[in-house]
N, C-alpha and C positions, 0 to 999 in steps of 0.2 A: 374576731370575727372571719376573719381571711382563714383562720385554721380551719372553722366549724364547715366555711363555706368550701372547701377544699375536700371533703369527706361527701360522701352517700347523705348528709343529714338535709334535711327541708328545714329551714328556720320561719317559715314561714308557715308550720303544723304547729309550733309552741308559742300561739294565741289562745286569748280566751274564748274568742269564738270558736275556737277548734277544738277543745273542753268539752263547751257546751255541746257540740256536736254527739261527742263520746258520751255527753249524759243521753240524749235524744236515742242514743245507739242500743244506752244499754237497758231503756225505760221499755223498748221493743224486743230486743230480748230476751226481759222478762216477762212482757207481753202485759205488761202493766199500762191501765189508762192513764193513770198521774205518777207524779213522783211528789214526795215531801222534803223537802232540801233542809240540809242542819249543815251548818258551816262557820266558821270562824277566821279573821283575819283574810288572807287572799281567798279562802273558800266562800265568804261574803260576798268579795268581788265577783267572783264564779257564779254565782247563785243570781245576785243582779241580774248580771247579761244572761243566765239562763230564761230569766222570769220574762225579759224583754222579749227572747227570742220566742221561747215556747209557754207564754202565760196559761195558756186555756190546758197544756197538761202537769202543771203545778199545781199541787193542793195547798200546800200552806209551808212556810218555811220558819227556818229558828237559826237566827244569826245574831253573832256576837261579836265584840270589836270591829264594827262595820268596816272595809273599807271601799267607798264606793268609787264607781266609773270611770270619777273625774278626780281621784285621790292617792293615785298610786304616789305622786309626788306628795309631802306632808308641808303644813303649814310650817312655818320656824316661828312665827307671833303665836300660832296654838300652841305649839311646843312650850316659850315659854311661858305659855298660861298655864299650860298644865305643873311647873314649878311652881307658880302661885299656889296649886290646888296642893302639890305638897309642901307648901311650906304651911298651908295651911292644918294640913293632917300632922304635920309634926309640933304645932302649936298646941295641939290635944294633949300632947304629951310633957309634961312640967321638964323632964331630965334633958327630953329633947331640943326642947324650945330653949334652953339655958345653952346646948350645946350649938343650937345651928339658929340665930335667931334671924338670919336673912340669907336663905342659901344663893338665892341670886347675887348679891352682892357679894357674896365669899366667889361664886364661881368668876363672876369677871376682874377679880382682885388675884384669884390664882393666874386666870389665862393672861393678865398685863403683865404680873411679875414673871413667866415663860416666854413671854416675848420680848422683854426686856433682855432676857437672861435663862436659856434654855438648860435643864439638869441634866447628868450626865450622871447616867445608873449603870450597875452590873448587873444582870440576873443572871442568876444559879438554875439553870432551866434543869427540865425534867430528867432529861439524857445522860446528866451528870456534867455535860458543860457550862459554857458560861458565855453571855452575849453581851457586850456594850451599846447603848441605846440613850439616843436623846431624847429628853422629857418635853414639849414643847406643846403648845396651847392645842394643835389638832389633835394630838395624841391622848390629851384627856375629853375632848369632843367625841371623838370616835370610841374611846370606851364607854363613855355615858349614852351614845345614839345606841348600842348595842347594851345598855343596860336599861333605859328608861320602860322597856314595858313592862317591868316588875317594879314596883314602889320600893320593895326592899332591897332589890340589888341597886336602885336608883340611889335609896338610901348609902349604903354600901362606897358608891360613887361619891358620897357628898362626904362621909369619912374621911376619905384617900384627899378630896379639896381641901380640908379642913387639917390634915398630916402635913401637905405640901405646903399649905400657909405657914405651918409652922418649923418648914423645912426639913419635915420629917418623910423619906423614899421610901420607908419601908415596909409601908400598905401596898405602892402601888408596886415595889418590887416584887413585894409577894404574889399579889393577883396575876402582873404580868407574867411574870415565870412559869405558869400553869399553862397558857398557850402560846407563849410565842415563839416564833420559829424564826429563824437566822438563816432563810434560803432568800432574801430578798428576791421572791418571785410575786408576782401577783395571779391569782389565779377567779376565774367565774365558771358559775353551772349554770349551763344551758337554758335550763328549762326556766327557772326565776328573772334571769337576764333577760333573755327573750322576750316572757312574758311581760315584763314590767316594761320595758322599750314600747312594746305595740299598745300598750292601753295607752301608755303614755302621758298629756296635758293637751290643756286647750292652749289657747297662747297669752289669753288674759291672767288665766292662772299661772301662766308661767312666769308671766313678767311680773307678778303679784307676790310671787313666794322668791322670784332672783333678790328683789327688792327688801323684802322682809330680812332675807338672808343675810344682810349685809351687816346690822346689828343684833341681831339674834345670838341668843345664849351657846347655842350648836351651831351656827351660820349654815351651811347646808352638807353636813356630816350624816345628819337620819336620812337624807335624802342622795344617797351615789349615783344612783340611776340619771338625778337629774345631768351629771357630766357625761350620760353615754346618749340621749334621747338624739340628738343628731348624729351617730352613727349609722343606724339603718333605718334613715326615713322610710323606705320602700316596707318595711313590716307595721309602719304605726297603722294603728286601725281609724285612723279620723275621729272627726268634732261629734259624728254621728252615734259612735261609741260609748264614747262618753256621756251621753245627756242621759239624766235619770230617767231612771222606768218609772211608768204611771200603769199600778195596776189593783186589780179589786183580790188580788191573792192575801190570805190570811197572813200577816207576818210578825214575828216576836222578835223584837230587837231587846238586846242584854247588852249593858254596857257598863264600863266600870269608870269610878272618876278618876283613877289615880293608875289609868292607860296612859303610855307614853308616847304611844305610838298611831292610836286612830282614840280622836275625842269627842265628847259626846255632842257638841254641836255639830260635829262635821259628820256625824252619823246620823242624827236626826236630818240634819239637810240631804245626805245622799236616800235617804228612806221616807224624802217628804210626799213622793207620789204614789204612795201605797193608801188607800182610803180605809184599809182596815187591819193599819199597824197596832201595835201595841210594845210599849218601851217600858224598861224595867231596869231601876238603876240599882248597881250593886255600888255603895259607897266601901271605899278605898278596897277597890278591888281594880289588879294592872289587865294585861292585855290576855294572860291565857286564864279566863276567869271559871270556867265550865267548870271545876276541879275545887272552884274557893268555896264552897258552901253547900251541904244537903238541901237548902234552900234555894239552891240554882236549878238542881234538878226538882223539885216539886213545884216551881215554877213552871216549866218546860210541861209538866205532864198536866198542869191544871190548865195552860194553853192547849195541850192537844184536844185535851176533854171538852175543849170549847167555851173553857170561862175566859170572864172578864181579868185579866190580872195589870193592865195598863196604868202605869202609874207608882205601879208597887216599888218599894225601896229595899233592898235587903243588906242589913248593916254588917260589917266588915270588920276585925277590930285592925285599928291603923298601922302604919308599916312602923317596925322598931329597928329595922338593921338585921343582917344576914346572922350577926357574931351575937344577937340579944336573947 
């Protein structure tokens, strides 16, 4: 933060309301009376803020994997519930059910083993060098946090847990060797870091999440921003920003049942103030779902034509793992 502040960069310019002003400037530049918004993940966060600020200038919106204005920090308990849904999907495949009858128990067992005795491995890096690393519970939690957005990637991590449970470090070594950089450096990207800190969290939700994280499978590793909230209090947008929008703007919400970053119940809560909301569920879809099926495009087209798609369910194949 000190490095950024020592330059000409104005940190307060990297907030969601500033991006809303960009949308309004774009609308004016185009000479358009209204905008139609289409966004996913943070794009949905921005869209919700835009609808609050310029409701009369938004024609309609199509949002997927919705991140509410008070949902930058995810609920660890709902992440645990996600693993329950992943287990249900696994149980539909007899082979996978036999391999992974209880993924939550498997994860907790491996975490406990590594907490008691970390495992040392040598990685063969892509540049031809080697790196000695220690596999600890936080190693797996951090990796899984990066993989849960897609159910097949999450299942790949379950395969790694299963191998470690049997004492096999080959799969985790192979995966870590692809991206590990032994430079002992921590880096931050300005825009997402400041955006998330500014959007922040209400005090009661923060207390809830910190309590949930104490016993959750991934603890707080899905929420790195949680540890940065107090660094720049001056950029926090306040609880008024985090209030849910109330709007009559037609809204289509597309949610995947196996999205490990934004959860269906959270998405419906975030958009509960829309009286013209239509919600569509993609069974077995993850976080990045727009290209998951041609039926997604068809659903969006139907909504844009004024048809009622509320309650529609799009069925996708259950996850089978990357190598299957």
